[in-house]
LOKOL-101770 format. One line per 2 residues: number of its first residue (from 1); their letters; for each residue x, y, z of C-alpha. Coordinates in steps of 0.05 Angstrom, whole numbers, plus 5000, padded with zeros to 4 digits. Layout:
BEGIN
NUM> a> X:Y:Z | ... .
***
This chain:
BEGIN
1> ms> 5001:4995:4994 | 5027:5069:4978 .
3> ea> 5037:5123:5035 | 4985:5165:5005 .
5> as> 4932:5105:5008 | 4949:5094:5076 .
7> tr> 4938:5164:5102 | 4871:5174:5055 .
9> tp> 4816:5201:5096 | 4754:5162:5093 .
11> lv> 4703:5183:5047 | 4643:5185:5089 .
13> ri> 4679:5234:5136 | 4675:5285:5079 .
15> pl> 4612:5325:5071 | 4580:5281:5017 .
17> lp> 4504:5308:5007 | 4520:5387:4985 .
19> sl> 4550:5353:4924 | 4497:5299:4913 .
21> ap> 4433:5331:4928 | 4424:5370:4865 .
23> ll> 4430:5289:4822 | 4383:5262:4880 .
25> ha> 4335:5319:4870 | 4321:5302:4803 .
27> wl> 4331:5220:4807 | 4300:5196:4865 .
29> pr> 4228:5222:4842 | 4236:5183:4784 .
31> qr> 4239:5118:4820 | 4187:5066:4827 .
33> wf> 4198:5057:4898 | 4198:5131:4916 .
35> ag> 4144:5136:4957 | 4129:5213:4955 .
37> kg> 4107:5221:4879 | 4070:5278:4868 .
39> rp> 4094:5326:4922 | 4155:5370:4914 .
41> vt> 4227:5342:4950 | 4247:5407:4992 .
43> gf> 4310:5384:5018 | 4359:5322:5043 .
45> sl> 4398:5308:5105 | 4445:5248:5111 .
47> vs> 4434:5195:5168 | 4492:5157:5157 .
49> at> 4546:5142:5106 | 4591:5078:5093 .
51> el> 4639:5058:5047 | 4619:4987:5032 .
53> lp> 4679:4984:4975 | 4722:5050:4990 .
55> vt> 4727:5098:4925 | 4796:5100:4901 .
57> gs> 4827:5104:4832 | 4788:5094:4772 .
59> gp> 4736:5049:4824 | 4687:5023:4821 .
61> gl> 4673:5042:4897 | 4602:5029:4934 .
63> lh> 4573:5081:4977 | 4522:5061:5032 .
65> ll> 4471:5125:5049 | 4407:5131:5088 .
67> vd> 4385:5194:5076 | 4321:5234:5104 .
69> ve> 4279:5265:5044 | 4242:5319:5067 .
71> qr> 4177:5337:5024 | 4151:5390:5073 .
73> pg> 4078:5407:5064 | 4096:5476:5090 .
75> gr> 4076:5513:5156 | 4115:5468:5202 .
77> at> 4180:5497:5211 | 4221:5444:5243 .
79> ap> 4222:5369:5241 | 4202:5329:5296 .
81> rd> 4244:5298:5351 | 4201:5229:5343 .
83> pa> 4225:5188:5278 | 4154:5161:5283 .
85> df> 4123:5228:5273 | 4165:5233:5201 .
87> ad> 4110:5217:5162 | 4065:5274:5189 .
89> fg> 4119:5325:5177 | 4127:5301:5104 .
91> qd> 4200:5263:5114 | 4224:5191:5099 .
93> cy> 4283:5164:5101 | 4313:5121:5040 .
95> ql> 4371:5067:5036 | 4412:5087:4969 .
97> ll> 4466:5042:4950 | 4510:5091:4905 .
99> gv> 4564:5060:4851 | 4625:5109:4837 .
101> re> 4670:5111:4775 | 4708:5151:4733 .
103> tl> 4670:5123:4676 | 4607:5083:4663 .
105> pp> 4608:5026:4613 | 4562:5022:4566 .
107> pl> 4522:4970:4595 | 4514:5005:4661 .
109> ap> 4487:5067:4620 | 4413:5063:4647 .
111> al> 4435:5068:4716 | 4468:5129:4711 .
113> ig> 4445:5185:4775 | 4498:5241:4749 .
115> rp> 4561:5272:4755 | 4568:5316:4819 .
117> ah> 4592:5382:4799 | 4641:5392:4863 .
119> gp> 4655:5366:4931 | 4692:5298:4935 .
121> la> 4666:5258:4877 | 4669:5319:4834 .
123> gr> 4693:5291:4762 | 4667:5220:4788 .
125> tv> 4610:5184:4760 | 4552:5170:4809 .
127> ye> 4502:5112:4780 | 4452:5056:4826 .
129> gl> 4500:4999:4855 | 4451:4953:4857 .
131> rd> 4451:4947:4773 | 4527:4936:4780 .
133> pr> 4533:4858:4782 | 4602:4864:4816 .
135> la> 4582:4919:4870 | 4520:4875:4874 .
137> el> 4565:4811:4886 | 4602:4846:4940 .
139> ll> 4539:4856:4970 | 4529:4780:4981 .
141> er> 4605:4767:5000 | 4583:4825:5063 .
143> lr> 4525:4779:5077 | 4560:4717:5080 .
145> tp> 4605:4739:5140 | 4568:4763:5201 .
147> gt> 4604:4826:5231 | 4594:4902:5233 .
149> lg> 4622:4953:5192 | 4607:5021:5213 .
151> pl> 4534:5032:5233 | 4513:4969:5193 .
153> rf> 4509:4900:5217 | 4510:4835:5182 .
155> dr> 4480:4772:5208 | 4451:4702:5193 .
157> fe> 4401:4655:5213 | 4427:4609:5267 .
159> ga> 4440:4537:5235 | 4438:4561:5162 .
161> ss> 4489:4527:5122 | 4541:4569:5090 .
163> vp> 4528:4615:5029 | 4562:4599:4970 .
165> gg> 4608:4657:4939 | 4619:4670:4859 .
167> lt> 4546:4677:4857 | 4525:4720:4789 .
169> ar> 4471:4778:4804 | 4412:4801:4768 .
171> pl> 4366:4854:4788 | 4281:4842:4790 .
173> da> 4255:4889:4748 | 4181:4871:4782 .
175> eq> 4195:4903:4851 | 4153:4964:4868 .
177> sn> 4172:4991:4933 | 4227:4960:4944 .
179> ss> 4286:4929:4907 | 4305:4854:4897 .
181> lv> 4366:4821:4870 | 4371:4750:4859 .
183> yg> 4440:4705:4862 | 4453:4647:4815 .
185> da> 4381:4623:4816 | 4395:4607:4887 .
187> yi> 4388:4664:4934 | 4338:4733:4931 .
189> lk> 4360:4789:4969 | 4304:4841:4987 .
191> vl> 4335:4914:4995 | 4280:4952:5031 .
193> rr> 4282:5030:5009 | 4238:5062:5050 .
195> vq> 4256:5052:5115 | 4225:5062:5185 .
197> pg> 4254:5049:5263 | 4238:4984:5291 .
199> pn> 4241:4908:5267 | 4216:4899:5196 .
201> pd> 4159:4852:5196 | 4193:4829:5128 .
203> le> 4252:4791:5171 | 4211:4793:5239 .
205> lp> 4157:4748:5216 | 4193:4696:5174 .
207> la> 4234:4679:5235 | 4183:4670:5284 .
209> la> 4155:4623:5231 | 4227:4591:5223 .
211> ra> 4232:4580:5301 | 4152:4551:5296 .
213> gc> 4176:4498:5245 | 4127:4526:5193 .
215> er> 4154:4501:5126 | 4105:4546:5082 .
217> vp> 4148:4612:5085 | 4224:4616:5059 .
219> vp> 4273:4620:5124 | 4316:4685:5123 .
221> va> 4384:4652:5110 | 4424:4724:5122 .
223> wy> 4399:4802:5136 | 4433:4867:5147 .
225> es> 4411:4924:5198 | 4431:4996:5215 .
227> aa> 4444:4996:5289 | 4464:5075:5294 .
229> pr> 4440:5120:5290 | 4365:5092:5279 .
231> py> 4355:5018:5278 | 4332:5002:5214 .
233> tl> 4322:4929:5178 | 4352:4941:5112 .
235> gv> 4360:4873:5073 | 4342:4797:5076 .
237> lq> 4371:4746:5031 | 4328:4681:5027 .
239> pf> 4326:4617:4984 | 4292:4640:4909 .
241> lr> 4245:4587:4901 | 4259:4570:4830 .
243> gs> 4207:4540:4794 | 4151:4564:4824 .
245> rd> 4095:4611:4797 | 4051:4675:4841 .
247> gw> 3986:4657:4851 | 3957:4724:4813 .
249> rl> 3991:4692:4742 | 3958:4620:4758 .
251> al> 3895:4656:4777 | 3897:4686:4707 .
253> ds> 3916:4634:4673 | 3862:4590:4700 .
255> la> 3808:4644:4678 | 3838:4645:4610 .
257> sg> 3843:4567:4601 | 3766:4556:4635 .
259> rp> 3805:4515:4683 | 3771:4504:4761 .
261> ft> 3813:4548:4809 | 3780:4514:4869 .
263> ee> 3828:4453:4889 | 3884:4507:4892 .
265> ar> 3844:4562:4929 | 3824:4509:4984 .
267> al> 3897:4489:4990 | 3911:4564:4998 .
269> gr> 3859:4567:5052 | 3891:4512:5091 .
271> vt> 3969:4542:5081 | 3935:4614:5105 .
273> ae> 3907:4580:5169 | 3982:4542:5180 .
275> vh> 4014:4609:5171 | 3970:4641:5222 .
277> ta> 3962:4578:5272 | 4044:4586:5271 .
279> la> 4039:4654:5281 | 3997:4653:5344 .
281> ae> 4035:4600:5376 | 4104:4633:5367 .
283> lp> 4085:4711:5377 | 4038:4744:5435 .
285> tv> 3960:4747:5423 | 3908:4794:5452 .
287> ml> 3834:4797:5457 | 3800:4851:5426 .
289> rr> 3739:4880:5471 | 3693:4935:5472 .
291> aq> 3745:4996:5469 | 3789:4960:5419 .
293> te> 3733:4937:5372 | 3702:5015:5381 .
295> hl> 3771:5041:5362 | 3774:4989:5305 .
297> aa> 3705:5011:5271 | 3724:5087:5282 .
299> am> 3787:5077:5243 | 3756:5046:5188 .
301> rr> 3703:5097:5187 | 3753:5151:5189 .
303> rl> 3796:5119:5124 | 3720:5114:5092 .
305> de> 3714:5186:5103 | 3780:5208:5072 .
307> aa> 3775:5161:5017 | 3709:5192:4998 .
309> qa> 3745:5261:4997 | 3798:5243:4956 .
311> vp> 3755:5200:4909 | 3691:5238:4892 .
313> al> 3661:5164:4863 | 3659:5143:4931 .
315> ls> 3608:5197:4960 | 3544:5165:4945 .
317> yv> 3568:5104:4980 | 3594:5125:5041 .
319> pr> 3522:5126:5082 | 3515:5051:5068 .
321> lr> 3589:5030:5067 | 3592:5061:5140 .
323> ta> 3537:5005:5158 | 3587:4950:5157 .
325> fd> 3637:4994:5212 | 3574:5002:5252 .
327> al> 3550:4931:5254 | 3626:4909:5275 .
329> da> 3625:4971:5329 | 3548:4941:5355 .
331> lg> 3577:4873:5372 | 3630:4897:5409 .
333> re> 3583:4936:5448 | 3524:4899:5452 .
335> gr> 3512:4837:5411 | 3522:4769:5448 .
337> gg> 3540:4813:5508 | 3596:4849:5477 .
339> ra> 3639:4799:5425 | 3717:4803:5435 .
341> wr> 3759:4773:5374 | 3833:4741:5380 .
343> aq> 3880:4786:5350 | 3951:4767:5332 .
345> rv> 4007:4781:5282 | 3986:4766:5210 .
347> hg> 4018:4781:5142 | 3978:4851:5134 .
349> dl> 3980:4856:5063 | 3958:4789:5034 .
351> hl> 3939:4775:4961 | 3953:4721:4905 .
353> gq> 4015:4763:4877 | 4047:4747:4954 .
355> tl> 4035:4671:4947 | 4083:4619:4906 .
357> ya> 4056:4553:4883 | 4094:4495:4861 .
359> dp> 4078:4441:4825 | 4072:4379:4871 .
361> ah> 4107:4336:4814 | 4168:4389:4803 .
363> pp> 4179:4428:4877 | 4222:4484:4867 .
365> ag> 4299:4480:4877 | 4326:4520:4930 .
367> hg> 4391:4524:4968 | 4418:4550:5040 .
369> tp> 4362:4514:5078 | 4375:4518:5156 .
371> eg> 4387:4454:5187 | 4321:4419:5212 .
373> tr> 4273:4457:5168 | 4253:4472:5099 .
375> hg> 4261:4531:5064 | 4190:4528:5034 .
377> pr> 4147:4501:5005 | 4141:4430:5018 .
379> rd> 4184:4382:4990 | 4118:4358:4953 .
381> gg> 4100:4414:4915 | 4036:4466:4941 .
383> ws> 4037:4533:4968 | 4088:4582:4998 .
385> vi> 4073:4653:5030 | 4122:4715:5027 .
387> df> 4133:4789:5034 | 4113:4800:5103 .
389> eg> 4126:4873:5099 | 4061:4892:5105 .
391> ep> 4025:4950:5069 | 4095:4999:5059 .
393> ar> 4048:5055:5063 | 4027:5051:5133 .
395> pl> 4069:5063:5193 | 4110:5002:5219 .
397> ae> 4079:5010:5286 | 4014:4996:5264 .
399> rr> 4036:4939:5214 | 4065:4908:5276 .
401> rp> 3999:4915:5315 | 3967:4853:5327 .
403> qp> 3901:4841:5285 | 3841:4798:5272 .
405> pv> 3862:4734:5218 | 3807:4756:5182 .
407> rd> 3850:4813:5159 | 3890:4772:5113 .
409> ia> 3828:4731:5093 | 3794:4792:5060 .
411> gi> 3854:4809:5028 | 3855:4745:4987 .
413> lr> 3780:4745:4973 | 3795:4810:4947 .
415> sf> 3847:4787:4904 | 3803:4733:4873 .
417> dy> 3753:4781:4857 | 3809:4828:4815 .
419> aa> 3830:4775:4779 | 3757:4752:4760 .
421> rt> 3745:4828:4739 | 3806:4840:4704 .
423> hr> 3790:4779:4655 | 3745:4788:4596 .
425> pw> 3688:4770:4597 | 3680:4780:4673 .
427> np> 3676:4714:4714 | 3638:4728:4777 .
429> aw> 3613:4655:4785 | 3689:4634:4782 .
431> ae> 3709:4686:4838 | 3649:4661:4881 .
433> rc> 3673:4591:4877 | 3749:4605:4894 .
435> ra> 3721:4647:4955 | 3680:4589:4975 .
437> ay> 3732:4542:4968 | 3786:4588:5001 .
439> ca> 3747:4597:5061 | 3732:4527:5074 .
441> gy> 3803:4509:5062 | 3817:4552:5125 .
443> ae> 3766:4527:5160 | 3792:4452:5152 .
445> as> 3865:4471:5181 | 3840:4519:5233 .
447> gd> 3773:4498:5259 | 3751:4562:5249 .
449> dp> 3706:4584:5189 | 3714:4663:5176 .
451> ra> 3651:4659:5140 | 3619:4646:5208 .
453> ep> 3636:4719:5225 | 3606:4756:5170 .
455> el> 3599:4831:5199 | 3673:4828:5216 .
457> lr> 3693:4789:5144 | 3640:4843:5115 .
459> ay> 3688:4900:5152 | 3751:4885:5136 .
461> et> 3727:4870:5056 | 3697:4934:5054 .
463> dk> 3762:4976:5091 | 3807:4937:5039 .
465> av> 3760:4954:4976 | 3766:5029:5001 .
467> ye> 3833:5028:5000 | 3843:4991:4940 .
469> vv> 3799:5051:4914 | 3843:5109:4928 .
471> ye> 3905:5071:4908 | 3877:5052:4838 .
473> ar> 3847:5125:4830 | 3924:5153:4846 .
475> hr> 3965:5102:4807 | 3930:5063:4761 .
477> pd> 3860:5100:4743 | 3842:5052:4691 .
479> wl> 3831:4994:4744 | 3783:5041:4789 .
481> av> 3728:5008:4769 | 3749:4940:4796 .
483> pm> 3742:4961:4870 | 3689:5006:4850 .
485> aa> 3651:4945:4828 | 3668:4913:4903 .
487> id> 3637:4978:4933 | 3578:4965:4884 .
489> rl> 3569:4893:4919 | 3586:4916:4992 .
491> aa> 3545:4973:4992 | 3487:4927:4966 .
493> rd> 3488:4882:5018 | 3452:4938:5066 .
495> rd> 3387:4932:5022 | 3384:4858:5034 .
***
């Protein structure tokens, strides 16, 4: 090592953000995982910076940054002290992995972020590091060996088999709210982009299910976190279930071919019950009594009112939709002496796209299975459940709160309806058969038929449909008719 190299000042000790801010201001809002679209970026502040690969010579180097992005709505002069209040303030923390080179090779041209005009990176090229196979492989190397690097901590599941090195990395382009890398068709690394302080359910729940011996969820092999100045879950490495197909695509294929989907739906109901049973055995459960039920119903009514203000097409339905939440409230206060429901940790955003199916005759390949467990799904094929992050737009504390299992059930029922509505011609009978089969399968495995609690199920289905209306109006206006059809159906129950 030369004397100049040995006395080099670490790049992270030199002010970086002033020179990067103009580039990020233009680049960040264009990313699919950026949550603040439609609101102007008003400022940046650096939470932490780590050189995963030092920026020296011609590169490449790899910088890990946690950056608070401010989108202040106006009127508030200072940032909150409690990170949990950042969402109301208009401030989110994002994880960035920036590659740095003197010049960018042609294959990496689409990854370009820009060239700082001043500062420690002046004259170099900054780009999306996860698009560079060499830098993506470096991230896997860090995950192979537990330890710390600055504020970052790398860890592995106890008993997990060793992760081989030298696996070629490729990004998955289907991700929306996060970024994923597949390594040699053996592992998949989810890199969380918009992060919030505290344990992320996408790591917390699969670890709990692994401890419970549940075989329906891929076991985390390794992960990395930020220990300071705020505790963030940043990335989770799991086996890549090569050969599996996602449930949404499978359902659409069934509709297109006219093939029944009831057996698959029934099996998925059983698997959902298996996951719920394992979570309830491993993590605390609570009872939602009168006060909690009133709070739950009030929150649903508030979301309905807010949605109607955002999407005027909902306004005429509000009085009839509110009856679903009023009925839930009444059961908590009076019906049968005041009904209580068990609440537990759940998936929180369960739909067909969060499931994978493997043909029993061709179970998926996978590697890195912890000793004594399977990486899921079972060796005879079948369903597995993935992506336990919950709805990313909701606060982390809310996503980690125990809830009735029917919330997940309502998500899958709505997903069957979505699939049927997107098919031409519309096939409502297909959706009804799938919904019935799914609930029957859930009852077989759990002993609890969700249809036996019609008020609870209707309230959660209505709440989910209202959420869908707002989402589609904002992001996919062409799809708005799909949840609006459910709104019309759910509102019509009030006239029955």
